[in-house]
N, C-alpha and C positions, 0 to 999 in steps of 0.2 A: 491382795485375793483377787481383787476384782481386776486387775490388771492380767492376773493369770489366767482366769478364765476368759477375758476377751482374748488371749494369743489363744487359746487352746480350741475356743469353740470355731473358728475360720479354719484352722488346720484339720479337725474334724470334718467340715463340711469340704473342704476340699481333696480328703480321703475318700468321700462318698463320693464326691463327682467325678473322680476317675474311676470308679466302679462303673458310675451310671454310662459315662461315654462311652465304653467297651461293652457290650452286653454278651453275655456267654449261656447258651442252655444246652442240653443234652438230653438226649433220650436212648431207650434199648430196645433193641429189636430182640424180642422173645418169642418169637413164633416161625415154625419154618415149614416147607413143605415136604419133609423125611424124616426130620429130628423131633425129637419131644418139645411140646409145646412148652411155654414158662419157665424157660431158661437164659439166663442173660446169654446171647449169642454176640452180640455187636452193640456197639456204642456210638451214635450220631452226634456229634459236637458241632454246634452254630456259633460261631463269634462275629458281629461286625465292630468296626471301629470306624466312628464318623471322621476324624481326620484322613482316613485312609480311603473310604467309599469303598470298601470290599468287605462282604461278606466271606470268611472262611470257613471250611468245612471240614472234618476229619470224619473217618469212617475206620474204625479201628474193632479190629477183633478180639472177644474176651476169652479169658483162660477157656472154658468150656468148649469154645470152639476150635482155638488157634491150637488145642493141643490135637485134634483130629489130622489136622493136616500133613502132606509129605512135603518134602523140602521145596516143590515149585509151586504149591499152595500160595491162596490169596484171593484177595477181592477183585471179581473179573469185570463186575457190573454194578451198576447203583442206579436208583430212581428215585423220582420223587415230586410232591405235586408245589405249586404256586398259586398266589390270589390270582385272580382272572386279569387284573391291571396289569400286572407284570408283561403279560402277553400281548395285551392289546396295542393299535396304533403302531407307525412306524418307529416310534422310539420304546418299543417293547424288546424284551431279552433277546437276545443275538448271540450267535456262536462264537462270537470273536470277544463278548465278556468274561468266557470262561478262560481259566489258566488250569489247564490238567496235565499231568502227567506224561511223558512221552509215550506214544503208541495208543493214547486215549481219543476219542471222540464224544462229540455231544451231539443228541437230538432232542428238537426244542418241538412240542407240540404235533408230533408226526408220528410214521409208523414205529411201534416202538416192538418189543419181544412180547409177545402173548403173557407172560404170566408177570409183566413188570408195565403195567398200564397207567404211568403216572405220566405228568405232563413233560418232565427232563426226564432224558435216559442216558446214561452217561454207559459207554462201553470201552472193552479194552480190544485192540487187534488180534490178541492171540494169549495164552496162557503164560508165555514168556513177559508180559507186562501186569500181569496180577499185582497187586499192591497189597500191604500189609504195614501200617494204616493207608489209606484211599486220602488223599491230602491234594485239596484244590481251593480257588478261590473265584468268586463271581463279582465282577462290578457293578456298583450301582443298586445291589441289594441289600435288604438288611433281614434280621431275621423274623419280623414282623410278615417279611413279604411272602414266608413259606406258608403263613397260616398259622392257625392255632391247631393242634391235633392232626395234622398230616400224618400219614403214613409214608416211612420209608421201604424202601424193597433193596436188598441187595443179592448180588449172585456172588457166590464162592464157590470156587474149583480147588482141586489138589484132595477132595476128600474120598473116603476109602469105598469100594464098591459095595452094592448092597445085597449082590449075589444075582442068579439069571431071572430074569422075570421081574426086575424091579420097574414100577411104573412111573417113577418119576426121572426117566432119563432124558434128556432134553434134546438128544438126537443131533448131536453135533458130532457124532463119528469117535467120540473117545468113549473109554469105558463108561458102563453102565452104572450110575450113582457117583462119576468123579464129580459131580455138581450138586448145587443146592441152592433154594432160595430161604432168606430170611426177611421176616416182615417184623412191623410194629412200630410204635411211637410212646412207648410209656416214658414220661418226663423223669429226668433226675432231680431231684431237690438239691440245689446248691446251698452249703450255709455262708452265713455272711462271715465273711473273714474275718480270723483271728485280730487283726489290728483294728479293725474298725469296731469288734467289742469293747477290746481293750480300751481304746481310747474312751468310748461312750461310757463306759464303767468308770473310769477315772474321773471324766468330767463330772457325772453324778455325784461322787465321792468329794470333789472340790466343791460342789455347788452345796452337799450336806454340811461340811465343814463351815463355811462362810455362814449357813445360816445361824448354825449352832452361836459362833462367835456372835453374829449379832443380836441374838437372844440372851447370850450371855452380859453384852454391854450394855443391851435394856434392862437388865436384873430380871428377866423371864426363864432365863436357863438354871442349869443345876449347878 
């Protein structure tokens, strides 16, 4: 029994370590300049992988929002903040660190859209480049470099108009109300993987069996 436990413990530690090396956190954007707040509109998922040295970012529209878009709709802008040290010095974050979809550009700590005032602003060159999901990577960053509780903002196009005189038209010559902004950073709680729970409970069970057998052999068991 001792040999079995000695085999299982390293396996459990390896499984746990594999999840530590790749850190994934997700956030929900549930606020809008046009629609009701408190609805899950988009999800932002950040994953950093130590071996690759890349921070992967995915911005995905959730059903409550995706169902409103026309066939040309999608995410056309995205912005977020980073910690101060990421922008400092000659080795600070640069445009070349971003691997973006075709037709997209990045602005770092510079002039941004007046309603997306973050350190980093990504934008598409036109509605034809709108994405869902928007997926890109940033070299040399980790999840922690974005800071805890930072807000994200996403600009979505292809939404139905709200009629004459709507107050949130972004003034790009398109139909009034065809764009909307979405904000927020509500953390998504990620459960421990089922495999880890199963291995952990199995290990505890083996420890319990070994203890009962030891007690029995000493004359203290049932």
